[in-house]
N, C-alpha and C positions, 0 to 999 in steps of 0.2 A: 117297385112292388113285386113281391114273390108270387109266382103262379102256383095255383093249387095242383097237386099231383095225386094220382090214384095210389093207394097203398101198394108198396112194393115196386112201384115204377121208378126206373132210374132215368133222370133227365140229363141229357148230355148236349153240350153245344158242339155242333158239327162245323168243321171247315172242310170244304171240298178242294181237292187238288187233282191235277191231271197226271196220269201215269200211262205212258205208251198209248196216248189217245183215248184212254178211258177215264171216266170220272168215278172216284171212289170216296166213301165217307172218311173223314179224318179220324174217327174213332169207331172201330167196328162194334156195333151194338151186340152182335152175337157173342163176341168175346167177353162182354161185360155181363150178359144175362145168362150165360150157360152155367151149369152147375159144376161143382168140384172144389177142391181145395189144393192150392199149389204145394204148400209145404208137405202136406200129408202124402202126396203122390210123388214127391221128389222132383217137381217141375222146376226147371231152372238149373243152370250149370253151377258147379262148385267154383270157388275162387281159383283153384288150380286149373280147371277147364278154361277159365278166362285167360289166365296168365299164359297158358301153353297154346293158345290159339295161333294158327299160322297167319302171318300178316305179309302184305306186299310192301316192301320198303323202297322199291324202285320199279315203276314210277311212283314217286311220292304223291300221296293224296289222289291216286288214280289219274294224275294229270295227263290229258290227251296229248299235249305237246311233247312231254317226256316219252310217252309210249310210242309216238311217231318216230322219235329218234332211236328207239330201241328195235326197230325193224332193220335188218341188214340192208346194205345198199342195193343188193340184187332182189330184194323183196321176197326172199324165200324163207327166211328165218327171223325170229324175234326172240328176245330174252326178257325175263323179269328177274328181280331179286326178291327172295322171301326170307323171313326170319321166323323161327319157331323156338320158343323157350323150352328148356327141359329143367324142371324144378329139382329133380333128383340129383342132377350134377351141377346145378346152378350155372348152366351154360345156355347161351343163345347160339342157335345153329343157323347160319346163313347159307343159302343155296342160290346159285345162278341156274335158272331153268331155261332150257332151249325149247322153243315152240316151233312146230312145223306150220308155216303159213303159206305154203305153195298154193296158188289159186286152184290148180287142177285137183289137188288133194282135198282142198276145202269144198270144191264143187261136188266131189264124190262123197263128202261127209266122212272122210276117212283119213284125217291127218295122222302122222306118226305119233306115238305116245310121247309125252313130255320127257325130255332127257335132263338129267342133273349134270351140269358141266363141272361144277366144283362145289365143295362143302367146306365152310370155314367155321370152326367152333371157337366161340369167344367167351372166356370166363371173366374178363375184366372190361365188360361192355357197359360202361358206367352211364352213358347218356343216350336215350332213345334218339335224340336229334343228331347224334354223331355215330351212326352205325359202323360196325367194323368192316363192312364192305360197302363202298359207295362210289359214285361218279363212274359207274360202268358205262362204257361206250364202244361203239364199233370203230375199228380201224381196218377198212376193207371188208370183204365178205366172209372172212374166216378167222379174224382176230378180234378179241375183246381187250380193251384196256380197263384198268380199274385202280382205285386207291383202296388198299386193304391192310388190315392188321393180321398177319399170319402168326400163329402160335402166340397170340397176345403180345407180340412185339409192337414196335412203333409203326405208324403208317408208312408204306412204301408204294411205289407205282409198279404194277405188274402188267405183263401181256399174257393172254391165254389163247393158245391155238385151239379153235373150236373142234377141229377134226381129231387132233392127237391128244387133247387135254394137257398139252405141255405148258407149264407155267414158268415164266421167265421174269426175274426181278430186274427192273430197269433203274431203280434208284437205291442208294445206300446212304440215307440221310439220318443222322443221329438226332436231329431236332424234329419237332412235330410238323410233319409235312401236311399241308392243309388244302392244296389245290395243285393241278398239274395240266400240262398240255404236251403232246408228243408230235413230232414231225411225221409226215406221211410215210417215210422210210423206216420209222421206229428207231432211229439212231440218235435222236437228240430229245432231251426232256427239259422243259422249263417248268419250274414249280415255285410255290411260296411256302415258307416254313416259319413257324413261330420261333422267335429268338428269345431266350430266357431273359427275364428282367427282374431279378431278385432285388427287393428294395434296399437291402444292405449289401454294399459292394464288398469284395474281398479285402480283408485288412481293416475294415471299419468295425466300429462297435456301437453305432447308433444310426438312427434313420431320421432325417429331417422330413416330416410328413408332407408339408406343402399342400398341394391339391390332390394327393393320392388318396385312394379309398381306404376305409378301415380294414377290409379283409385283404387288400393287397399288401398292406404294411404288416398286419398281424399274422397272416397265414401264407403270404406269397413267397417266402424265402425259397421254398423248395417245391411249391405246388403251382404248376403252370396255369391251373384253372383260376387261382386267386390273383395271380400277378396281373399287372397292367399288361395288356397283350400288345406285343410288337412283332412285326413280321419283316421278312426280307425276301427278295426274289433271287433265284438261282438258275443256272443253266448247267446241265450235265450231259455227258455222253452216255447214252442208254446202256445199261449193263456194265459200265466201267466202275470198278470198285476203287475210285480215287476221288479226291475232293471236288465238289462242284465249284463253279465260279459265281461270285455274287454279282447281281445286277442292281446297282444303286445302293442307297443307304437304308438303314433300318428305319421303319416308319410305324406309327401307332395304328391300332385298329380303328376303323371308322364305321359308323352305322351298325354296330353289333353284327358285322358280317365278315366272313372270311374273304380275303382278297383273291379275286379270280386271276387267271393267267391265260395267255394266248400265244400261239406260235404259228408262223406261216407254214403251209404244207411242205415247202422245200427246206424248212428248218433253218433259214438264214436270218429271219427276223422274229422278234417278239414285240407285241404291243401290250404295254403294262400301264396300270393306272398310277398316277401320282396325286396324292391328296394334298391340298394347299389351304390349310386353315387360315394362314396369314393373309390370304386374298379373299376371304369369304365376304367381308363387308364391301369391298370394292366390287367384286363380282355381283353381289346383291344389288348394288346401285346400277350396274350395267344390264343385268339380265333378270327380268321379273320372275322367271321360274326359279332362279336361285334365291331370290328374296323371299318367295313364298315358302320354299323348303326351309330356309333359315328361320323364318318366323314360327313355323309349325314344329320343326324337329330339332333345330339347332340354336336355341336361344342364348347359348353361353357367350358368344362373341358380342352380343348387344347387352345382355343383362349383366355380364361380368367381363368387361373388356380387359381388365387387368389380369384375368385368369387367376384371381385370388382364392376363390372357393370352388371353381369348376374349370373344366377345360372342354374344348370342342370334341365331341365324341359321337353323338348319335347321328348328326348330319355334318359332314364336311364335304365341300365341293371337290371335284377331282377332274383331271384331264389325262389324256393319253400321251405316253412317251414311247417312241420306237427304239428298240435296242438291236444293233447289228451283232449277232451272236458270235461271229467268228472272232471278234476282238472285244466284245462286251462294251461297245461304245454307244452312248445314247444320242438321240436327236429329237427335238420337239416335233410333234405332229401338228396339233392345232392349239395355239396358246389361248384357250378359252375353256370354260367349265362345261361339263355335260349336264344333262337334265335329269339324272337319276335321283330318285328318292331312296331313303334307307331300305324300303322293302324291295327295291328293284335290283339291288347290288349283286345278288347271286342268281336271280331267277331269269332276268331277261337276256336275250341274245342281241348284242349291238355291234357285232363285227362279222363280216363275211369276206374271206379271202378269195380273190379272183386269179385265174391263170396260174395256179400252183404257187402263188406267192408274189406275183409281179405287182399286184395292187390289192387294196383292201377297202371294202365299204364300211364306213363307220356311221352308226346311227345315233341320234340323240345328242349331238354336240352343238354348242353355240359356235359362233364365228368371232374372231377377234374384232373388237370395235373398229379398229383402223382398217380392217379388210372388208367391212360391210358396205356394199355399194348401194343398197336399196334403203338407206336411211334408218330412222328409228325402228321401223317395223322389222327390218332385218336383224337388228340387235335383239329384239324381243323374242324372236323365234329360234327354235332348235331346228337342226338340219340333218340330212343325210349327205355325207361327202364321200368321195373316193380319194384315196391317198396312195401315192406311189413312193414307197420308202427308198428305193434306189435313187430316185430323183429328188426326194424330199419335197414333193409338191402335192397339192390337193386341189380338188375341183368340186363345187357344190353340185349335188344331184337333184335335191328337192328340199324345200322347206317343209316342216312338219306342222300339224295342227295340234298344239299342246305338246305334251311329252311323248317320247317314243314309247310304243308298246313293245314291239319286237321287230327285228330285222331277220327275215326268213329266206332260206334257199327254196328253190322250186325243184322238186325231185325230177331228175333226168334232164333238167334245163339249166346248164351252167351260165347261159346268157340271160337268165331272168332272176329276179328276186322280188319279194313282197315286203311291204312295210305296213305296220299297223300303228295308228295313233288315235287321237280323239275323234277323228273324222271317219275311222273305220280302216279297211284294208285296201291298199293300192298295189297294183302289179306293174313292174317296170321291165323293159326289155332293152338289151344292148343294141345300139345303132351301129351301122357299118363304120362310122367315123370314130367309134369308141365311146361316144356319149350314151346317155340313157333317155328313154322316152316312156312315159306312162301309157300303158295299154289297157284295154278292157279285160277284166278278169272273167274267165268263163269257167264252166264246171270242169272242163278238162285240164285247166291250168291251176286249179285250186289245191293241188296236192302238195302243199308246203309242209313244214314240220308242225304246223298248228292244226287243230281239229283232229278228226278221226285219222288213224294211221293208214296210209295207202299201201296195199299189198296187191297191186294189180289194178286193172281198170274198174273192177266191180266189187272188190272186197275191202273192208275196213276193220281195224282192230279197235276194241274199247275195253275198258275195265267195267264190267257190269256189276252193279251192286244196288241195294235198296236197304231200307231200314231193317228188314228181316232177311236180307239176301247178302251173305258175305261176298267180298270182292273176288271175282274170277275174271280171266281174260276170255273174251268172246270175239269171234270173227263174224261180222255181218255182211251178207252177200245180197245178190239180186233177188227181187220178188219176196222180200221179207225173210229170206233164209238166214239162219243163225247157227253157228257151230261153236259149241263150248269147248275151249281148249284146255282149261284147267279145272280141277275140283280140289281146292286146297284144304277145305275143311268139311269132309264128308260127314263128320259127326254132328254138324249143326242141323237142328230141326226146330223151327219156331214153335211147333206143337209141344216140344219138351223144354226149349230154352226161353220161351216167352215171346211176346210180340210187342213191338214198339210202333205206335201210331201217332201221327201229328195231332196235336191238341191245342186248341186256341181258346183264350179267355180274355176278358177285359178287366182292367183295374178300376178303382173307384174314380179315377180321373178320365176315364173313357179311352185310355190307350189300349191298343190291341197287342197281345203277346202271342207269338206263334212258337210253341214249344212242342214237346213230345211226351206221351204218357206210355210207360211200359207196364204191361200186365201179364200175368200168366195166361196161357191159352184157355185155361178153365179158371174162372173166378167165382168165388162164393158171393153172390149178390145179396145174401141175407146178412152179411157181416160187414162192418166197416173195417178198413184195412189201415195198417201203418204205412206211412209214406216217407220216402227219402227224396229230397230235391237235390239234383246234381246240377251245379251251375257251370258256366263257361260255354254255354251256347248249344245250338241244335241246328243240324242241317237235315232237311226233310228228304234228301235224295241220297244220303250216304248211310252205310251200314252202321248200326249202333250196337256195340258190344259192351264196352265198359263206360266210355264217355270221357270227354266230350267227343262227338263225331265231327266236329268242325275241321279237324286237321289231325294228321298222324302225329303222335307224340304228346297229345294233350290229355292223356288218360291218367298219368301218374297215380294218384290215390283213389280214383273212382273205381268202384266195383261193378256198377251197372247191373247186368243180368244176374250176377251172383246174389243180389239182394232178393230176387224173386224166389230163390230156393228157401229163403227164410220167411216167405209170406209177406214181404215188404214190396210195395209198389214203388216205381221210380218215375219222377217227373224231371224231364230235361228242360232247364230254364234257359231261354235265349239271352244273349248278351245285352240286347237292347230291344225296346218295343218296336213293333212293325209300324206303328203310327204314333206320332207325337213324341218321339224319343228326344230327350234333352241332349244338349251338346256339352254342357259343363260337367266337371268331375263331381262337384257336390250334388248337382241336380241328378246325376246318374245314380248316385248312391240312394237318394230318396226315391227315385223311380224303381230301383231294385226292390226296395222294401214294399212299395206299392204292388209290384208284380207278384211277390211272394204272397202277400195278403190276398190278392185277387185270385191266385191259383188255388190257395187253400180254401177260400170261401166257396169257390166254384165246385171243387171236388167234394167238399163236405155237403154242400147243397145237393149234389148229385147222388149222395148216399154211398160213395165209394170209400171215403177216407174218414178216419177218426181224428178230429181236431186235436185231441190230446196226445196223439202219437205221430208227430211229424218231426223229421230231422232234416238237416241240410248240410251239404259239403261244398266248400269253395276252394279253388286252386288258383295260385298266382294272383292275378288282379281281382278275381272274384272272392279270394280269401279276405281281402280288405272289405268287400261288400258284406260278406257274412259276418265279419267282426262288427261292423256298424249295425247290422240287423239285430244281432243278439244283444248289443249294448243299448241301442236307442229305439229299435223297432217295437211295434205294438203287436207283432205276430208271435204267439208263444211257440218257441222251438224247444222240444224236449231234449234234443241232442244236436250237436253240430261238430263238424270237422273242418279245420283250416289246414290246407295242404300246401306247405311251402308258400304261404300266402304273403301278399303285400300288406302294408298297414299304414294308416295315416296318423301315426303317433309320434311324439317327440323323440322317443328312443329310435324309431325307424328313421326319422329325419336325420338324426345324428349318425346312425350306424351306416346309412347308405350315402352319406356325404361323399361327393366326388365320384360316385359310381357312374354317373352319366351327367350330361349337361342339362338334363331335364328333370331329374328326380326331385330335387328340392322345390323347384317351381311347381311341379305337379302336386306335391303334398300341400304346398301353400294354397294352391287353388282349391284343393279338396277341403281344406279347413278354413277357407275364406280369409286367409291372411297369414302373416308370419307369426311365430311364437314369441314375439317381442313387440314393444312399442304400442302403437295405436290399435293394432289388430290382435293383441294378446288375448283379450276377452273372447274374441271369436274363436281363436285356436282352442282355448280352454273348453269352450262349450262343445266343440266338435271332436276333440281328441278322445278316442275310446279308452285309452289307458288311464285317463283322469276320471273315468266313470265306471270302473270295473265293478263297483258296488251295484250297478244296474243289471249286470249279467246274471240271469237265472237259468241259463242253459248249461247242460253238461257238455263241456268243451274238450275236444281232442285236437291237439296242435301237433302237426308233423313238420319237421324241418329237415332238409336234405343237404348233405355236404358237411364237411368238418367244422363249418362255422355257422353260427346262428345269426340270421340277418334281421328277422322280425319276430315279434310276439313273445320274446323272452320276458318283456315287461308285463304283458298280459298274464302270462303264466305265473310269474312271481307274485303279482298283486292278487290274483285269484287264490293262490295257495295261502297267502297271508290272511285272507278272509275266510278260509275253510270252505271254499267253493269247489264243486266237482270239476276238476280239470286234469288233463294228462298231457304231457309233452313226450313225443317220440322222436328221437334224433336218429337219422340214418346217415352215418358219417361218410359212407362211400357213395352216396347217391348224388345225382344231379337233379336239376329242376324237373326234367322229364325222366322219371325213373325207368331203368332198363333192365338191370340184373334181375333174374327170376326170383331169387331169394328176397331181394328188397321189395319187389312187387308183391310177393306173398305177405311180407310183414305189413305193408301198407294196406293192401286190399282186404286181407283177412282181418286185420286189426279194425278197419272201419266197418266191416260187416259185423264183427263181434260187438263193437261199441254201440252201433245203432240197434242191433238186435236186442242187446241188454237193456238199453234205455227205453226203447219203443215197445218192446214185447216182454221184457222181464225174463228172457231166455239166455242160457249159457251154453257155450260149446264144450263138449266133453272129450273130443278126439284131438290128438296132437297132429297138426297138419303143416305147420310152418317150419321150414328148415331151421335146425338148431334149437327148436323149442323142445322143452321137456314137460312132463306132466306136472312137475312142481311149478314151472313157469306159468302154466295155465291156471293152476290153483291160486297162485299169488295174484294173477291178473284179476280174478273175480273177488279175491279178498279185498283188493284195493277198491274195486268198483262198488262192492257192497257197502264198504265204509262210506263211499261217496254218496250213496243213496241216503244214508242218515244225515250226512252233511247238507245235502240238497233239501231234504225235508225241513231242516232247521233254517236254512237260508230262505226258502220259500215263505216261511212264516214271518219273516221280517217285514216291516213297512216298506213301501215303495221308496226307491232311491230319490234323491233330490231332483235329478234331471227329469225323472218320470212325474214327480209331483208337480214340477214347474210346467211340464207339458200338459198335464191334466188340468191345471188351473187356467 
């Protein structure tokens, strides 16, 4: 039952959250009830302001573990890597910034100004998740190592002398170099490189498809992004312009992750992973952690044991092999699978070299069944072991609880290490006899590479950010002291760029959804506003610029704060409900529709939003949810954008065949069965492409890359029915857009689309690179024609699916 409200009163549901020990309302009432009009006063950034915002790309996501590793071994300096787009030149500018973190200077509140060590300008920076400068790390107190693309050439490994700024190229690889490790003396490099795999071999005139994907066959002849990705390990003498030696055979990508590499400090040994799909079923029978991973992430070997329509790719078990680098000869380390899941492959640390390379600690490995002395329980568990490559022997250090979290060094204590697993963190110390013993962790010994970065006994580094606070690096000291070390975006002001606040609502099934609502600092409470819903999640403790703020690179086509400039509010929709979230794919789509309905109902009841002026954007996985919402949902959406989105359609099932070992099974779960046989009717009822007559929303479809993976069928069928739809292909783009011009096309295009459909307004100024006044005129000619088409389409009777649902 609705509650009575006084005229003009705005009712808001509050959620309280703690920030720095204080309790604050989830939605600031003053921001809603103050007077003013955002668009009239120019409140909110332009799309160009959003695109050109300076971002921290290392540490990624402000990760405290990465930041800890970015402090020099002597604790006096730290670095970060930033990126700033320049729309005028269509260039991303990367900078490695050096920060003064000497405790004595921090105590005085007077660190030296930030220094720019190197600037790299990238014009062919096609993927946000693959920046042109990455994997930067310390090698001693005055040298940085990095993997970078200089002058838009291929990735190479470089060393940078911090004092002299001298840059030295260590590798000369013609293939795509994807990971590296360098010996302590900087004279030997081990790396992995992508090996070209064109589907049609030289001299051939046809391709037998087998279980290759559509885009690898149709687009992969010369495009490494579309090819089936294969890699090989190499070792090279640093700085020597002569061919590197290969280490082992070419192997396929596993887990959608780049293969990492490792080298002993003395440069004599490398520990490299070997993936073994042919042993996956057997290892699954022996090791429960492998069985669980196979069931969740790698169903191919059990669903399709013949490899007829799929191949193991998303999850493949692996083990370590040691390579003696002087003669490139291998030897087995432990003949058993490790416990890594697909998401762990690149992030976790699971090896620590001891004594300069005499031995290495290996975390998260099972033991061979024949070597397990403590019976079935020993087989079930993963372990930390120490391995001596010169003697080719190993010794168990400790068993783990569940899977390995990380294996971590202790700063200043080479005789200690820490390990994290399901039971928490444990600290180990070397015994005089060479073994290890678990010791009690104290505050003074907790300065591992996890948590806040240690820069002396009293100071710690962190990336400080909040919903309306852009990320910057801060040093926290004793007695609550704090020294801000960077100011990367001085132009940002929430009073001019708008404010994002946590916002909670419930759907009609009682689930709680914790999202965010972005409003101008001054909101006209006498008028109902247009609203754009941006999907793909919400993090209440991270800066929200464009969206999503769940992780770096998740922003592709989202414009975020730029919508405020046009007088459009923004709701950030969480990926799943905070309570009662379903686990199945089909149920998640239905819950998504419930969430949108609940959010719109709440904001309309609160007097903030006009129900007839609501739009929505979905990217990647949430693109599929938006497609189902506008097809089957009962929430009227005036406009929608699907940004390189997934789809549960028959076309998508065919076009993504063999892309991974889980894609077909996931689509079948989404549609409650296969598109043939006994479950055909279920598929037909759930496939949006077979019900495009139900779509009454003006739909913008964006697809990135030279190939179209999804939603071409939706576009074609809507055009056939004279429905308002536009498809924009960005041929040079990747799933996570990066080039400034491409970002401008996408973000400005979505602002224009939703402004036009939700407010009836048109842009008159040319702002997108390459755009002309005629282009802009033609854009609105097309869209005005669509208005007439939509009016005629809206007058038609409800589609059969909606009539059946109503009955």
